[in-house]
C-alpha positions in Angstrom: 49.6 35.0 -24.9 47.0 37.4 -24.1 43.6 37.9 -24.5 41.4 39.9 -26.6 40.4 41.8 -23.6 44.4 42.6 -22.8 47.3 42.5 -25.4 49.8 43.4 -22.5 49.6 44.2 -18.8 49.7 48.4 -17.4 52.8 47.9 -16.1 54.8 46.7 -18.7 54.7 49.8 -21.1 57.5 51.8 -22.5 59.2 53.9 -24.5 60.0 50.9 -26.8 56.0 50.6 -26.5 55.1 54.2 -28.6 52.8 54.0 -31.3 51.5 50.4 -30.5 47.9 49.8 -31.1 47.3 47.7 -27.4 44.5 46.7 -25.3 44.3 47.4 -21.5 41.9 45.9 -18.7 42.3 46.7 -15.3 40.6 49.0 -12.6 40.2 52.5 -12.4 42.6 53.7 -9.9 41.4 57.5 -9.5 40.3 60.0 -11.7 41.5 63.6 -12.6 39.2 65.9 -14.5 41.7 68.8 -15.1 39.6 71.7 -17.0 37.6 69.3 -19.1 40.4 66.9 -19.8 40.0 63.9 -17.8 43.0 61.8 -17.1 42.4 57.8 -15.7 45.1 56.0 -13.5 44.7 52.3 -14.8 45.7 49.8 -12.4 46.2 45.9 -12.8 48.5 43.5 -11.1 51.5 44.7 -12.9 51.4 48.5 -12.1 49.7 52.1 -13.5 49.0 53.5 -16.9 47.5 56.6 -17.6 44.1 57.1 -19.7 43.5 60.4 -21.2 40.6 61.6 -22.4 39.9 65.2 -24.4 36.5 66.2 -25.5 38.6 67.9 -28.5 39.8 64.7 -29.3 37.3 62.4 -29.0 34.0 63.1 -27.2 32.3 59.7 -26.5 35.4 58.5 -25.2 35.2 62.0 -22.8 31.7 61.3 -22.1 32.1 57.3 -21.1 35.3 58.6 -18.7 32.9 61.2 -17.3 30.9 58.4 -15.8 34.0 56.2 -14.3 34.7 55.9 -10.4 37.1 54.4 -8.5 37.5 50.7 -8.8 35.2 50.6 -11.8 36.9 47.3 -14.3 37.3 48.8 -17.8 39.0 47.8 -21.1 40.4 50.5 -23.4 42.2 50.1 -26.8 44.2 52.5 -28.4 47.5 53.6 -29.4 50.6 54.4 -26.9 52.0 57.7 -27.5 54.8 59.6 -25.9 53.5 62.2 -23.1 54.7 65.7 -23.1 58.6 66.0 -21.2 57.2 68.3 -18.7 54.6 65.8 -17.3 56.9 62.8 -16.9 55.8 60.9 -13.5 59.6 59.6 -12.5 57.4 57.4 -9.6 56.1 55.5 -12.3 58.0 52.8 -14.5 55.2 53.9 -17.3 55.8 57.8 -16.9 56.6 58.6 -20.3 53.9 56.7 -22.4 50.5 57.3 -22.1 46.8 56.5 -24.4 44.2 58.8 -25.8 41.7 55.4 -26.1 39.8 55.2 -29.3 37.6 52.2 -27.7 36.2 52.3 -23.6 34.1 49.5 -22.7 32.5 49.8 -19.3 32.9 46.0 -17.7 32.0 46.5 -14.1 30.8 49.0 -12.1 31.6 49.1 -8.4 30.3 50.5 -5.3 32.0 53.2 -2.8 34.5 51.0 -1.1 34.0 50.6 2.8 37.5 51.9 3.0 40.4 53.6 0.9 42.6 51.6 -0.1 45.6 53.4 0.8 44.6 54.7 4.2 46.8 53.1 6.3 44.4 54.1 9.5 41.8 51.3 8.8 41.3 48.9 11.2 43.0 45.1 10.2 39.2 44.1 10.8 37.8 46.0 8.4 40.4 45.1 5.9 40.1 41.2 7.0 36.3 41.5 6.5 36.8 42.9 2.8 39.9 41.0 2.5 39.1 40.7 -1.3 39.9 44.4 -1.4 42.6 44.4 0.8 44.4 42.2 -1.9 44.0 45.6 -4.0 46.4 47.3 -2.2 50.1 47.2 -3.6 51.5 46.4 -0.3 49.4 43.6 -0.3 49.8 42.5 -4.0 53.4 42.8 -3.4 53.7 40.1 -0.4 51.9 37.8 -2.3 54.1 38.5 -5.1 56.9 37.8 -3.1 55.5 34.7 -1.6 54.8 33.5 -5.1 58.6 34.0 -5.7 59.6 32.3 -2.8 58.1 29.2 -3.3 58.7 29.3 -6.7 62.8 29.3 -6.1 62.4 26.7 -3.0 60.7 24.7 -5.6 62.9 25.1 -8.7 66.2 24.6 -6.4 64.9 21.4 -4.6 63.6 19.7 -8.2 67.3 20.6 -9.3 68.6 18.9 -6.4 66.4 15.7 -7.4 64.0 15.8 -4.8 60.7 14.2 -5.1 57.2 16.3 -4.7 54.7 14.3 -2.8 51.2 14.9 -1.3 50.7 13.2 2.3 46.9 12.6 3.9 45.4 15.9 5.5 43.2 13.6 7.6 45.0 11.5 9.4 45.1 9.7 13.3 45.5 12.3 16.5 48.9 12.4 17.8 50.0 13.1 21.0 53.3 15.7 22.4 52.3 18.3 20.1 49.8 21.2 20.1 45.7 20.5 20.2 44.8 18.9 17.4 41.7 19.7 15.1 39.3 16.9 15.2 36.9 16.0 12.0 34.1 13.7 12.9 33.9 10.6 10.3 30.2 10.2 9.0 30.6 6.2 7.7 32.7 5.8 11.1 30.3 6.8 13.8 32.0 8.1 16.9 35.2 8.1 15.3 37.4 11.4 14.4 40.2 12.3 12.3 42.8 14.9 13.1 44.4 17.9 11.0 48.0 17.4 10.5 50.3 19.4 13.1 53.2 18.8 10.2 53.5 15.8 8.1 56.7 14.5 9.8 54.7 10.8 10.4 54.3 10.5 6.6 57.4 12.0 5.4 59.2 9.3 7.7 57.2 6.0 6.0 58.4 7.9 2.5 61.9 7.4 3.7 60.8 3.8 4.3 59.3 3.3 0.8 62.3 4.4 -1.3 61.5 8.2 -1.7 64.6 9.2 -0.6 64.5 13.0 -1.3 61.0 14.7 -0.6 59.9 17.6 -0.4 56.2 19.6 -0.1 54.7 22.7 0.6 52.5 21.5 3.1 49.4 22.9 5.1 49.5 22.1 8.8 47.3 22.8 11.2 47.2 23.4 15.4 44.6 24.5 17.5 46.5 26.6 19.8 46.0 30.4 21.0 47.4 33.3 18.2 49.8 35.2 17.9 50.5 37.9 15.2 52.8 34.9 13.9 50.5 32.0 14.3 47.4 31.1 12.7 45.0 28.0 12.8 46.2 26.7 9.4 49.9 27.8 8.2 52.4 26.5 5.3 55.8 24.8 5.7 58.7 23.8 3.2 58.9 20.4 4.2 61.8 18.1 3.5 63.1 14.5 4.0 66.3 12.9 2.8 67.6 9.1 2.8 71.1 8.3 3.6 72.5 11.2 5.0 73.8 13.1 8.2 72.6 16.8 10.0 75.6 18.5 7.8 73.8 17.2 4.5 70.9 18.9 5.9 72.1 21.9 6.5 74.0 22.2 3.2 71.0 21.3 1.2 69.0 24.1 3.2 71.7 26.7 2.9 71.6 25.8 -1.1 67.6 26.5 -1.0 67.9 29.5 1.5 70.3 31.5 -1.0 67.9 30.5 -3.8 64.9 31.8 -1.9 66.9 35.0 -0.4 68.0 35.7 -4.1 64.7 35.8 -5.3 64.0 38.6 -2.9 66.9 40.5 -3.9 68.8 40.0 -0.8 72.3 38.2 -1.5 73.1 35.6 1.8 76.6 34.0 1.8 76.8 30.2 2.9 78.0 28.4 5.2 76.0 29.7 8.3 77.8 30.0 11.9 76.8 26.7 14.1 76.5 27.2 18.0 75.1 24.9 20.1 71.8 25.0 22.0 74.0 25.4 25.5 75.9 28.3 23.4 73.1 30.5 22.3 71.6 30.0 26.3 74.7 31.0 27.9 75.6 33.9 25.3 72.5 34.9 24.4 69.5 33.7 26.7 67.6 32.2 23.7 67.7 29.4 21.9 66.8 32.1 18.4 69.7 34.1 19.7 69.2 37.7 17.5 73.6 37.8 16.9 73.1 41.2 14.8 74.6 42.9 18.3 76.3 42.4 21.4 75.2 42.4 24.7 76.4 38.6 25.8 75.2 37.4 28.9 77.8 36.2 31.3 77.9 33.9 34.4 78.4 35.5 37.8 77.4 32.4 40.0 81.1 31.9 41.1 81.3 35.3 42.4 78.1 35.4 43.9 79.1 32.1 46.0 82.1 33.8 47.4 79.6 37.1 48.5 77.6 38.2 51.6 74.6 37.8 49.5 72.5 34.9 51.4 69.3 35.3 48.8 71.7 34.8 45.4 73.5 31.8 47.7 70.0 30.5 48.4 69.2 30.0 45.0 73.1 28.8 43.5 72.2 25.9 46.5 68.7 25.0 45.3 70.4 24.6 41.4 69.7 28.0 40.3 71.9 30.1 38.9 72.9 34.3 38.6 73.7 35.8 35.8 73.9 39.4 34.3 73.9 41.6 31.1 75.9 45.1 31.0 74.1 48.1 28.9 76.4 50.9 28.1 75.8 54.1 28.5 72.5 54.2 30.8 74.6 54.9 33.9 72.7 58.3 34.0 69.6 57.2 34.5 66.5 58.3 37.0 65.8 56.5 40.1 62.5 56.3 38.0 63.6 54.9 34.9 65.5 52.3 36.9 62.4 51.6 38.7 60.7 50.7 35.6 63.4 48.8 34.3 63.3 46.8 37.3 59.3 46.4 36.5 60.3 45.2 33.1 62.4 42.3 34.6 59.2 41.2 36.7 56.6 41.4 33.7 59.2 39.4 31.7 59.1 36.4 35.1 61.7 37.6 37.2 61.0 37.7 40.9 63.7 41.2 41.5 66.6 42.6 39.6 69.5 44.0 40.6 72.1 46.1 39.5 75.4 47.8 39.7 75.8 51.7 38.4 79.5 52.4 37.4 79.0 56.1 37.1 80.8 58.6 35.1 82.3 59.8 37.9 83.4 56.4 38.9 81.5 56.2 41.5 79.4 52.9 42.4 76.0 52.6 43.0 74.1 49.8 43.9 72.0 47.7 46.2 74.2 45.2 46.6 77.4 47.2 47.7 76.9 45.8 51.3 77.0 42.3 50.1 79.8 42.9 47.4 83.5 43.6 48.4 86.0 45.6 46.0 87.3 42.3 44.7 83.8 41.0 44.0 82.6 44.5 42.6 85.9 44.8 40.2 85.2 41.3 39.0 82.0 41.7 38.0 83.5 45.0 36.0 85.7 43.3 34.3 84.2 40.0 33.5 81.0 42.2 32.1 83.8 44.6 30.2 82.5 47.3 31.9 83.7 51.4 31.9 82.4 53.9 34.0 78.8 55.1 32.5 77.4 51.2 32.1 75.5 49.1 34.4 75.2 45.9 35.2 72.3 43.5 35.7 71.9 40.8 37.8 68.9 38.1 37.7 69.2 34.5 40.1 66.0 31.9 39.9 66.0 28.8 38.0 68.3 28.8 34.9 65.4 28.2 32.1 64.0 31.9 34.2 67.0 33.8 33.9 67.7 33.0 30.7 63.9 33.9 29.2 63.8 36.7 31.5 67.8 37.7 30.3 67.3 36.9 26.9 64.2 39.5 26.9 66.0 42.0 28.6 68.8 42.0 25.8 66.7 42.3 22.8 64.4 45.2 24.9 67.7 46.9 24.9 69.2 45.8 21.5 65.8 47.7 20.3 65.8 50.9 22.5 69.4 51.8 22.0 69.5 51.1 18.1 72.1 48.8 18.3 70.6 46.7 16.0 71.3 47.0 12.1 68.2 46.4 10.6 69.6 45.8 6.8 71.6 42.8 7.9 70.4 39.7 7.6 72.2 37.5 10.2 71.7 33.7 9.6 72.9 30.5 12.0 72.3 27.1 13.0 71.6 26.1 16.7 72.5 22.7 17.3 72.8 20.2 19.7 69.3 20.7 21.4 68.3 18.5 24.4 66.9 15.8 24.0 64.1 15.8 26.6 62.6 19.3 28.8 60.9 19.1 31.9 57.3 20.0 32.0 56.0 21.2 35.4 52.8 21.5 34.4 52.7 18.0 33.4 55.1 16.7 35.5 57.5 14.5 33.3 59.9 15.3 30.5 58.8 16.2 27.1 60.1 15.9 23.5 62.2 19.5 23.2 61.5 18.9 19.4 59.5 15.5 18.6 59.5 12.0 20.1 61.1 11.3 16.7 64.2 12.7 17.3 67.2 10.7 17.3 69.5 11.1 20.3 73.2 12.0 20.3 74.9 8.2 20.2 76.9 9.3 23.0 73.8 10.2 25.4 71.2 7.5 24.6 71.8 5.8 27.6 71.1 9.0 29.7 67.6 8.7 27.8 67.0 6.6 31.3 69.9 7.8 33.7 69.9 11.3 33.5 67.0 12.8 30.8 68.3 16.6 31.7 71.6 16.1 29.8 70.4 13.6 27.4 71.6 15.6 23.9 69.3 15.3 20.4 70.9 15.2 16.5 68.4 18.4 16.0 69.4 21.8 14.9 67.4 24.9 14.0 68.1 27.5 11.5 67.8 30.9 12.9 67.1 34.5 10.9 67.6 37.5 12.7 66.7 36.5 15.6 63.4 34.5 14.7 63.6 30.7 14.2 62.9 30.4 10.6 62.7 26.3 10.7 64.0 23.1 12.4 64.6 19.5 11.6 66.1 16.6 13.3 68.3 13.1 12.2 65.4 10.6 13.1 65.3 7.8 14.6 65.2 4.5 12.3 66.1 1.8 14.8 62.7 0.3 16.4 64.2 -0.1 19.6 65.6 3.4 19.9 62.4 4.7 18.9 60.6 2.2 21.9 63.2 3.6 24.1 62.3 7.1 23.3 58.7 6.5 23.9 59.3 5.0 27.4 61.5 8.0 28.2 58.9 10.2 27.7 56.0 7.8 29.6 54.4 6.3 26.5 52.9 3.2 27.3 53.6 0.4 25.1 49.7 0.3 24.3 49.8 3.7 23.7 52.9 4.1 21.4 51.2 0.9 19.6 47.7 2.5 19.5 49.2 5.8 17.9 52.3 5.1 16.3 52.1 0.8 15.7 52.4 1.2 12.0 55.8 3.3 12.2 56.9 1.2 14.6 56.0 -1.9 12.7 57.3 0.0 9.5 60.6 0.4 11.1 61.2 -3.8 11.1 61.2 -3.6 7.1 64.0 -2.3 7.0 64.7 1.8 7.5 67.3 4.2 5.9 69.1 6.7 8.3 67.0 9.7 7.4 66.8 13.3 8.5 64.9 16.5 7.2 63.9 19.9 8.0 60.6 22.4 7.6 60.4 25.7 7.0 57.6 28.1 8.1 57.0 29.6 4.8 54.7 32.4 6.3 57.2 33.8 8.9 60.1 33.4 6.2 57.9 35.5 3.9 56.4 38.3 6.6 60.0 38.7 7.1 61.4 39.0 4.0 58.1 41.8 3.6 59.5 43.2 6.6 56.0 43.2 8.1 55.4 41.9 12.0 52.4 39.3 11.3 52.1 36.6 9.0 48.5 37.8 8.1 49.9 40.3 6.4 51.4 37.2 3.7 48.5 34.9 3.4 45.8 35.6 1.1 42.9 34.8 3.6 44.2 34.5 7.3 42.3 34.0 9.8 42.4 37.0 12.8 43.5 36.9 16.4 40.6 35.0 17.7 40.6 32.2 14.8 38.2 33.4 12.7 37.5 34.7 9.2 36.0 37.6 9.2 35.2 37.8 5.2 33.3 34.2 5.4 32.2 34.3 9.0 34.0 30.9 9.7 33.5 29.1 11.8 29.9 29.1 12.0 27.0 26.5 13.8 26.4 23.4 12.1 22.7 22.6 11.6 20.9 20.5 13.4 20.3 17.6 10.1 24.4 18.1 9.7 25.0 16.9 13.3 22.6 14.1 13.4 24.5 12.7 10.2 28.0 12.9 12.5 26.2 11.3 15.0 27.0 14.4 17.1 24.9 16.6 19.6 25.7 20.0 20.7 25.6 21.2 24.0 26.2 24.6 22.9 23.1 27.1 22.9 23.0 28.3 19.2 24.3 32.2 19.0 21.3 34.2 17.9 22.9 37.5 15.7 
């Protein structure tokens, strides 16, 4: 039901509404005075509608229109009329109709805006400072509409699948094995702190213990980490958990939800999606979130290099390293400078160096490696690469993690540079069988690749202590066009297995009891097998809106320094506030 200030939306009026009396309200998008007749484009959330004031028809309306400026808020009443055919505006859905208002009221005047709404050269800081104005831009408004559609579609699908939406706490205990927590001091418990949740992980598992069986939540999460275009200190997940299920049950559910979500965005996708193991993803693409819209796959030449005379590569292999390659087609004509630039690019990606073999168009072979490789070795490399004359094969030798990272980024660089990526394709796949642990050079110990509640593969349980590097988990990520949309796992439901995982991670019994005692204790009272997944909502919306930054799809985001330029948060607390929280600041107050 429309209010008296608005019987219709600006963007919904069509030829079928001609001769209807309506009331419209919105913002003045632009004013055009064409020789006495004034045209006003009225804008609301639904779109645009043309108003006309002719002094020969209604002078009082014309007098009011002559005072209007961009972004004034007005209400008009009048009859919908047909535009002369020669003035149709085919770019607007309302382009066949207009109104000569019989009444007009200025509801609110507007100062001159600090930036022009449709100016693409406005700095992001200015737009974030005046975010309430930036939201008026059609692009920004459409992004928020897309977000609404996606959340609605996800909720509708999960509701139809008998899921229950349950809210979980925002003030919780601090947890290890993740990013840095945001801490909240307690006034009533002096010296103690809450943490803001990095995810609802523990609580959704406890909901399974509680018998909810199918849970979901559009959950706010918080991580105090350095920011990028796809990171915010507070972000949103579509979070779900299920009892009495295995990995494939979760995958089937998420595929159904994504089909509904993409359909709401006007994109048709067709599950089931391809599944590849983590090992295959790394071996072929150098990434656990591979973009499979193009080829340029990596290949292993460790065995060939072992039979070569190149001692530098052989020493790396002997130390546990690997030699991998990638073939880039059609660049054999690159100049020496261009090849040097590519080497510098690889070094920037983390390589200690870069070698290559150029198979020239005339059949000539050029490479700094030719003195170490005989004709048989070069022929093997060319065959394995599937290279032809005109192609170049690049080599990186190092620890596997470094090699995969460098060549994986190399692959994406050339995919973009050579226009090999079909930007209209929607490639979704699952990466499964992730390692249970990854070794942290910084920490000097094994860490959870996902989180400490991920179940080990039953076949590899005994490797947790004896061979953690080769212990697989039952974890899975959903990847869309080379971006991880979300991840999940089958959870540990055995208190004994959970204790063994904590031990493998170097978490003492005392620490485990202090941080997770309530969870370990809960598992002793009948825990169903359960599994779940979380989708990064902000990242998903950004991809569907084809924008590089999740800030473009969040109504009021922080900037790259984790600051809200509009409200100026975070700000210093007063001495009184600190005293109430039993805190004392050691930071000298900032003077504006």
